C-alpha positions as CSV (number, residue, x, y, z in Angstrom):
1,M,86.4,109.5,87.4
2,P,86.6,111.8,90.5
3,S,83.4,113.0,91.9
4,S,82.6,116.7,91.9
5,E,80.6,116.3,95.1
6,N,81.9,116.7,98.7
7,L,80.7,115.3,102.0
8,T,80.4,118.1,104.5
9,I,80.7,117.1,108.1
10,D,79.9,119.2,111.2
11,T,82.1,117.6,113.9
12,P,81.1,117.7,117.6
13,E,83.7,120.4,118.0
14,Q,81.8,122.6,115.6
15,I,84.4,122.2,112.9
16,V,83.3,121.9,109.3
17,L,85.2,119.3,107.2
18,E,84.7,118.4,103.5
19,L,85.6,115.0,102.2
20,P,85.6,114.3,98.4
21,L,83.1,111.6,97.5
22,A,84.1,108.8,95.1
23,G,82.1,108.6,92.0
24,I,80.9,105.7,89.9
25,G,84.2,105.6,87.9
26,S,86.5,105.1,90.9
27,R,84.1,102.6,92.5
28,L,83.8,100.6,89.3
29,L,87.6,100.5,88.9
30,A,87.9,99.2,92.5
31,F,85.2,96.6,91.9
32,V,86.8,95.3,88.7
33,F,90.2,95.0,90.4
34,D,88.6,93.1,93.4
35,T,86.6,90.8,91.1
36,L,89.7,89.9,89.1
37,L,91.6,89.1,92.3
38,Q,88.7,87.0,93.5
39,V,88.6,85.1,90.1
40,I,92.4,84.4,90.3
41,V,92.1,83.1,93.9
42,F,89.1,80.9,92.9
43,V,91.0,79.4,89.9
44,V,94.0,78.6,92.0
45,V,91.9,76.9,94.7
46,L,89.9,75.0,92.1
47,L,93.1,73.7,90.5
48,V,94.5,72.6,93.9
49,L,91.2,70.8,94.8
50,V,91.1,69.1,91.3
51,V,94.7,67.9,91.7
52,A,94.0,66.6,95.2
53,A,90.9,64.8,94.0
54,A,92.8,63.2,91.1
55,A,95.5,62.1,93.5
56,W,92.8,60.5,95.7
57,R,91.3,58.5,92.8
58,S,94.8,57.4,91.7
59,Q,95.7,56.3,95.2
60,W,98.7,58.7,95.4
61,N,98.6,58.7,99.2
62,F,101.1,61.6,99.5
63,L,98.8,63.8,97.6
64,A,95.4,62.3,98.5
65,W,94.4,64.7,101.2
66,V,90.9,65.5,99.7
67,P,88.5,62.7,98.8
68,G,86.8,63.3,95.4
69,Y,83.3,63.3,96.8
70,L,84.2,66.4,99.0
71,I,85.3,68.5,96.1
72,A,81.9,70.0,95.3
73,P,80.9,70.8,98.9
74,L,84.3,72.3,99.6
75,L,84.2,74.4,96.4
76,I,80.6,75.7,97.2
77,F,81.7,76.6,100.8
78,F,84.8,78.4,99.5
79,V,82.9,80.4,96.9
80,F,80.4,81.4,99.6
81,C,83.2,82.6,101.9
82,L,85.1,84.3,99.0
83,Y,82.0,86.2,97.8
84,W,80.6,87.2,101.2
85,G,83.7,87.5,103.2
86,Y,86.2,89.1,100.8
87,F,84.8,92.7,100.9
88,A,83.7,92.7,104.5
89,L,86.9,91.2,106.0
90,F,89.2,93.5,104.0
91,E,87.1,96.6,104.9
92,I,87.2,95.6,108.6
93,F,90.9,94.9,108.9
94,W,92.1,97.5,106.3
95,H,90.0,100.3,107.7
96,G,87.5,100.6,104.9
97,Q,89.6,99.5,102.0
98,T,89.9,96.4,99.9
99,P,92.8,95.8,97.5
100,G,90.7,97.3,94.7
101,K,89.7,100.3,96.8
102,R,93.4,100.8,97.8
103,Y,94.4,100.6,94.1
104,A,91.7,103.2,93.2
105,G,92.5,105.4,96.1
106,I,89.1,105.3,97.8
107,R,87.9,104.3,101.2
108,V,84.6,103.5,103.1
109,L,83.8,105.8,106.0
110,K,80.7,106.5,108.1
111,D,78.7,109.5,106.9
112,T,79.9,111.2,110.2
113,G,83.5,111.0,109.0
114,R,84.4,108.1,111.4
115,S,85.6,104.7,110.4
116,A,82.9,102.0,109.8
117,N,82.8,99.4,112.5
118,V,82.5,95.6,112.1
119,F,78.7,95.4,111.9
120,E,78.5,98.3,109.4
121,C,81.1,96.7,107.1
122,I,79.2,93.4,107.2
123,G,75.9,95.1,106.7
124,R,76.9,97.1,103.7
125,N,78.3,94.1,102.0
126,F,75.4,91.8,102.9
127,L,73.3,94.0,100.6
128,R,75.5,93.2,97.6
129,A,73.1,90.4,96.8
130,V,70.3,93.0,96.3
131,D,72.6,95.6,94.6
132,W,73.6,92.9,92.1
133,L,70.0,92.5,90.8
134,P,68.9,92.0,88.1
135,A,72.4,91.5,86.8
136,F,75.9,93.2,86.8
137,Y,75.1,95.5,89.8
138,G,72.1,97.0,88.0
139,V,70.4,98.2,91.2
140,G,73.7,99.3,92.8
141,L,74.7,101.3,89.7
142,I,71.3,103.1,89.5
143,C,71.5,104.0,93.2
144,I,75.0,105.4,92.9
145,M,74.0,107.5,89.8
146,V,70.9,109.0,91.3
147,S,72.2,109.5,94.8
148,K,73.8,112.9,95.6
149,Q,76.4,111.1,97.8
150,H,76.9,108.2,95.3
151,R,75.5,105.6,97.7
152,R,74.3,102.1,96.8
153,L,71.7,100.3,99.0
154,G,74.4,98.8,101.2
155,D,75.7,102.3,102.0
156,Y,72.2,103.5,102.9
157,V,71.7,100.5,105.3
158,A,75.1,100.9,107.0
159,G,75.2,104.7,106.9
160,T,78.4,104.7,105.0
161,V,79.9,106.7,102.1
162,V,83.0,106.1,99.8
163,I,85.5,108.9,99.6
164,H,88.7,109.6,97.8
165,D,91.5,108.7,100.1
166,K,94.5,111.1,99.9
167,A,97.7,109.3,101.0
168,M,99.9,110.9,103.7
169,H,102.9,111.1,101.3
170,E,100.8,113.3,99.0
171,V,100.2,116.0,101.6
172,R,103.4,115.8,103.6
173,P,105.4,118.3,101.4
174,D,102.8,120.9,102.3
175,W,103.5,120.5,106.0
176,S,105.8,123.6,106.4
177,S,107.2,123.0,109.9
178,S,110.4,121.0,110.4
179,A,110.2,117.3,109.8
180,E,112.7,116.7,112.5
181,R,111.6,115.2,115.8
182,A,110.3,118.1,117.8
183,E,110.4,118.6,121.6
184,V,107.4,116.9,123.1
185,H,105.5,119.0,125.6
186,P,103.9,117.0,128.4
187,E,100.6,118.8,127.8
188,V,100.0,116.9,124.5
189,T,99.1,113.8,126.5
190,K,95.7,115.5,127.2
191,I,94.9,115.2,123.4
192,S,92.6,112.2,122.7
193,S,92.8,109.9,119.7
194,D,89.6,111.5,118.3
195,E,91.1,114.9,118.5
196,L,94.2,113.7,116.8
197,V,92.0,112.3,114.0
198,L,90.3,115.6,113.7
199,I,93.7,117.5,113.4
200,E,95.1,115.1,110.9
201,T,91.9,114.9,108.9
202,Y,91.9,118.7,108.6
203,L,95.6,118.8,107.6
204,N,95.2,116.1,105.0
205,R,92.1,117.7,103.4
206,R,92.8,121.4,103.8
207,L,93.9,121.8,100.2
208,D,90.5,120.7,99.1
209,L,88.7,123.3,101.3
210,D,87.5,126.8,100.3
211,P,90.1,129.3,101.6
212,A,87.6,130.9,104.0
213,V,86.4,127.5,105.3
214,R,90.1,126.4,105.6
215,E,91.0,129.5,107.7
216,D,88.0,129.3,109.9
217,S,88.4,125.5,110.5
218,A,92.1,125.9,111.4
219,Q,91.4,128.7,113.9
220,R,88.6,126.7,115.5
221,I,90.7,123.5,115.8
222,A,93.7,125.5,117.1
223,L,91.4,127.1,119.7
224,L,90.0,123.7,120.7
225,I,93.5,122.3,121.2
226,S,94.8,125.3,123.0
227,T,91.9,125.2,125.4
228,K,92.3,121.4,125.9
229,C,96.1,121.2,126.6
230,G,97.0,124.8,127.4
231,L,99.6,125.2,124.6
232,Q,99.5,128.4,122.6
233,P,100.8,129.1,119.1
234,A,104.0,131.2,118.9
235,P,103.5,134.9,117.9
236,D,104.6,134.3,114.4
237,Q,103.1,130.8,114.0
238,S,100.0,130.3,111.8
239,P,97.2,128.0,113.0
240,D,98.2,125.4,110.3
241,D,101.8,125.4,111.6
242,F,100.6,125.1,115.2
243,L,98.4,122.1,114.3
244,E,101.2,120.4,112.4
245,T,103.5,120.8,115.4
246,I,100.9,119.4,117.8
247,A,100.2,116.4,115.5
248,R,103.9,115.6,115.3
249,E,104.4,116.0,119.1
250,V,101.5,113.6,119.7
251,R,102.9,111.1,117.2
252,D,106.4,111.5,118.7
253,S,105.1,110.8,122.1
254,A,104.5,107.2,120.9
255,R,100.9,107.2,122.1
256,F,99.3,106.8,118.6
257,R,101.9,105.3,116.4
């Protein structure tokens, strides 16, 4: 169930970007998918440990790699790691996504539009123990429903939000300039990774913007890039086409592949 709310971000470059917030439906879908995956992993590990313990009792030396008295401690330790580490580790290494979030097309971001760092990913997931109360994510669901930005307690603590993540292949057909490798101007080396993120975030989200906001944002970003690297749009080139060309040149320069 897509959210009708958007997160409006004023970047340091005075560019306004709007990101579509994920509602309770999308987040619940992701959580159910992740929970099922956790259950499957738990069952597989449990079966392996049970077989190993049975082999130990039967003195099958080639299978007896886990003594029976270690089964309970190992299982408790594994459940602890699976519950607490699953969400945090995936969000750290998959840039704000878990398998469930990727399936549902959503992603965790800072409320500034930047990626959440390691401590923020750990912090927001540490609060799952509170969000779960009194049962079945009661506190978390209530927080998401009453919050304008659909945040649970963990999101408030870490300063994060969950947004709908539009895949690159969904927006690529709207990039009107040639897909062929363009000539790379040396001046594009002056563009930083943060500025590239700004350009590509705008290009990926522009279809969701109000036409007036889209036009103003494109002109502001194009002016920022022109001032930074000295390149100017061609006389018949729109700001969108100019930004697409710049983004491709930066990528083709192999600096941010």
